C-alpha positions in Angstrom: 78.1 100.1 84.3 80.7 97.2 84.3 83.0 99.3 82.0 82.6 102.2 84.5 83.5 99.8 87.3 86.7 98.7 85.6 87.6 102.2 84.7 87.0 103.1 88.3 89.6 100.6 89.4 92.2 102.1 87.2 91.4 105.6 88.4 91.5 104.5 92.0 95.1 103.3 91.5 96.1 106.7 90.1 94.3 108.6 92.9 96.1 106.5 95.6 99.4 107.4 94.1 98.6 111.1 94.3 97.0 111.1 97.8 99.0 111.6 101.0 99.6 108.7 103.2 96.9 108.0 105.8 96.0 105.4 108.4 95.4 101.9 107.0 92.1 102.0 108.9 90.9 104.9 106.8 91.2 103.7 103.2 89.6 100.6 101.8 90.7 99.0 98.5 87.9 99.7 96.1 86.9 102.1 93.4 86.9 105.9 92.9 83.3 106.7 92.0 82.4 109.9 90.1 78.9 110.1 91.4 78.3 110.5 95.2 76.1 108.0 97.0 72.4 108.6 97.6 71.0 110.3 100.7 70.8 108.1 103.8 67.3 106.4 104.0 65.1 107.0 107.1 64.4 103.9 109.1 63.7 102.7 112.6 66.1 100.6 114.6 65.3 96.9 115.2 65.2 95.9 118.9 68.6 94.8 120.3 68.7 91.0 120.1 70.7 90.5 123.3 73.2 91.9 125.7 76.6 92.6 124.2 75.4 93.5 120.7 76.5 96.8 119.3 74.8 98.8 116.5 76.5 99.3 113.2 74.7 101.8 110.9 73.6 101.0 107.4 75.6 102.5 104.5 75.8 102.6 100.7 78.4 100.3 99.2 79.4 100.2 95.5 79.6 97.3 93.1 79.5 96.5 89.4 75.8 97.6 89.2 76.2 100.8 91.2 75.4 101.7 94.7 73.6 99.2 97.0 72.4 99.5 100.5 74.0 97.5 103.3 71.4 97.3 106.1 72.2 98.5 109.6 72.5 95.7 112.0 73.4 94.6 115.5 76.7 92.7 115.8 79.0 91.4 118.6 82.2 93.4 119.1 85.3 91.4 118.4 86.9 92.5 121.7 85.6 93.7 125.0 86.0 97.5 125.2 86.0 98.1 121.4 83.6 100.4 119.6 82.7 100.7 115.9 83.8 103.5 113.7 81.5 103.5 110.7 83.0 103.8 107.2 82.2 106.8 104.9 82.5 108.1 101.4 84.9 111.0 101.0 85.8 113.2 98.0 89.4 113.2 96.9 91.5 113.1 93.7 88.4 113.6 91.4 86.3 110.9 92.8 84.5 109.5 95.9 86.5 106.9 97.9 85.3 104.5 100.5 87.0 104.9 103.9 86.5 101.6 105.6 85.0 101.2 109.1 86.9 99.6 111.9 86.8 98.5 115.6 88.9 100.2 118.2 89.0 101.5 121.8 87.6 104.9 120.7 85.4 106.1 117.8 87.4 107.9 115.1 86.5 110.1 112.2 83.6 109.0 110.0 83.2 112.0 107.8 80.8 113.9 109.9 78.0 111.8 108.6 74.9 111.6 110.7 74.1 107.9 110.6 71.7 108.1 113.5 71.4 105.8 116.6 74.2 107.5 118.5 76.3 108.3 115.5 75.4 111.9 115.0 78.6 112.9 113.1 81.1 113.0 115.9 81.8 110.2 118.3 79.1 107.9 119.6 76.5 108.5 122.3 74.5 105.2 122.1 76.3 103.4 124.9 79.6 102.7 126.7 81.7 100.0 128.2 81.5 99.6 132.0 83.7 97.0 133.6 83.7 94.7 130.6 79.9 95.0 130.0 78.3 97.2 127.4 75.7 99.7 128.8 73.0 101.1 126.4 71.7 104.6 126.3 68.0 104.0 125.9 67.5 107.7 124.9 68.7 106.7 121.5 68.9 102.9 121.4 66.0 100.5 121.1 66.6 98.1 123.9 64.1 96.0 126.0 65.2 96.7 129.5 63.2 93.8 130.9 65.7 91.6 129.2 68.9 93.7 129.1 69.6 95.4 132.4 72.8 97.3 131.6 71.2 100.5 130.5 71.1 104.2 131.3 69.3 107.3 130.1 71.2 110.4 128.8 68.8 112.8 127.1 71.4 115.6 127.0 72.5 114.2 123.6 69.0 114.7 122.1 68.3 118.1 120.6 65.8 119.4 118.1 67.2 120.4 114.7 66.8 119.7 111.0 68.1 116.3 109.8 71.0 116.3 107.3 70.9 113.0 105.4 73.9 113.6 103.2 76.0 110.4 103.0 79.4 111.7 101.9 82.1 114.0 103.0 83.6 116.7 100.7 82.8 117.5 97.1 79.7 119.3 95.9 77.0 119.1 98.4 79.0 116.9 100.8 79.4 117.3 104.5 82.1 119.8 105.3 83.8 118.2 108.3 87.4 117.4 109.3 88.7 115.2 112.1 89.3 116.8 115.5 92.3 116.0 117.7 90.5 113.1 119.5 89.5 111.5 116.2 93.0 111.9 114.8 94.4 110.2 117.9 91.9 107.4 117.5 93.1 106.8 113.9 96.5 105.7 115.3 95.2 103.3 117.9 95.1 99.5 117.4 92.3 98.6 115.1 90.4 95.5 114.1 88.8 95.0 110.7 85.1 94.3 110.3 84.2 90.8 111.6 83.5 87.9 109.4 79.8 88.3 110.1 79.9 92.0 109.0 81.8 91.0 105.8 79.2 88.3 105.0 76.4 90.7 105.8 77.8 93.1 103.1 78.3 90.3 100.6 74.7 89.1 101.1 73.5 92.7 100.5 75.5 92.9 97.3 73.6 89.8 95.9 70.1 91.3 96.6 69.0 93.4 93.6 66.3 94.9 95.7 69.0 96.7 97.6 70.4 98.4 94.5 69.8 102.2 94.6 68.7 101.9 90.9 66.0 99.5 92.0 64.8 101.0 95.4 65.4 104.7 94.5 66.9 105.3 97.9 64.3 103.6 100.0 65.3 99.9 100.5 62.7 97.5 101.8 65.4 96.0 104.0 66.9 99.1 105.7 68.0 97.3 108.9 68.1 93.8 110.4 68.2 92.4 113.9 71.3 90.3 113.2 73.9 90.3 110.4 72.9 88.3 107.3 69.3 87.6 108.4 67.3 89.3 105.7 64.1 87.3 106.0 62.9 88.2 109.5 63.5 90.9 112.1 63.9 93.5 109.3 62.6 97.0 108.9 62.0 99.0 105.8 62.9 102.6 104.9 60.0 105.1 105.0 59.2 108.5 103.8 61.6 111.3 104.7 60.7 113.5 107.7 61.3 117.2 107.3 62.3 117.5 111.0 64.8 115.7 113.1 64.3 112.7 115.4 66.5 110.9 117.9 69.8 110.5 116.0 68.9 112.3 112.8 66.1 110.7 110.9 67.0 107.2 111.9 65.5 106.5 115.3 64.2 103.9 117.7 60.5 103.2 117.2 58.1 105.7 118.7 56.9 103.2 121.2 59.0 101.8 124.0 62.1 103.2 125.6 62.5 106.2 123.3 58.8 107.3 123.4 59.3 109.9 126.1 62.1 111.6 124.1 59.7 113.0 121.5 59.6 112.3 117.7 61.4 115.5 116.5 64.9 115.5 118.0 68.3 115.0 116.6 71.4 113.9 118.5 74.5 116.2 119.0 77.6 114.5 120.3 79.6 117.5 121.4 80.0 116.5 125.1 80.4 112.8 124.6 83.1 112.3 122.0 84.6 108.8 121.8 82.9 107.3 124.9 85.9 106.3 127.2 85.5 103.0 128.9 85.8 104.3 132.4 82.7 106.4 132.6 80.5 105.4 135.6 77.2 103.8 134.7 74.1 105.7 135.8 70.3 105.4 135.9 70.4 101.7 135.5 67.1 101.2 137.3 65.4 104.3 136.0 61.6 103.5 135.7 61.3 105.3 132.3 63.7 102.7 130.8 61.1 100.0 130.9 59.2 99.5 127.6 55.5 98.7 127.5 54.5 95.0 127.4 53.8 95.0 123.7 57.5 95.8 123.1 58.8 92.4 124.2 61.1 90.9 121.6 59.2 87.6 121.3 56.3 89.5 119.7 57.9 92.4 118.0 61.2 91.2 116.6 59.8 89.7 113.5 57.8 92.7 112.4 58.7 96.2 111.3 58.3 98.9 114.0 56.0 101.7 113.1 
């Protein structure tokens, strides 16, 4: 495997010479891998740890021992008004290349991958910035509204359809998606690299052999965490694949609490909410259906997986 990793570095250099120039936010220095990453695991979202935290989906990264899972987690945005564009694996030049994620004022192209929790393949529907404060869409985000009051409910983004768990763009069996005009424009905006907490989170994942795909067979015991780098508490495990959709494509808020009234077999489609501009008015902040039941309070639930 280590020989393959070194060979991948050489091949990556050759691929980069042949590929057309692209935004620096789109290509990460790494390896060209000849085998695509595993399917995205199915897991539930840990409850948001506090106001201002934004969700960053889990993804498969690649190291000397092969693919390993980097758990989804809640992180603080580096700048007010910025949103996270997830990274993705894309086929090109005879191998799969990692396109790094980044922070920016709008969500750009992330390969059409349905990461769930508001990232249904195009844009982001899990929340928006309003006057310097982030408001959460509790139709697809697991938020305790007795603690966080900047919330709204938009169920128009939730639809029933079969979940596609493919984790790469292009190539055999990959997602067939290309950036739209809004996503192309977002690529040329000012971007910020992943924060130090995100980088440390990925590094910590790379040292945990239980997160290797060869060890967990695509179902990591630590699929998501409440905060970056905290792998010992507030974590949730992947579970068996569902054959039907759920809020945000297989990956969903727990069936109790804010998302309970949305049903357990719906998938998100982002067609009418691409990129989430920062000037959209906030709505439904005091909607009674936003309130989770008493057993969903963070003090009791944050340290246990949600069923």
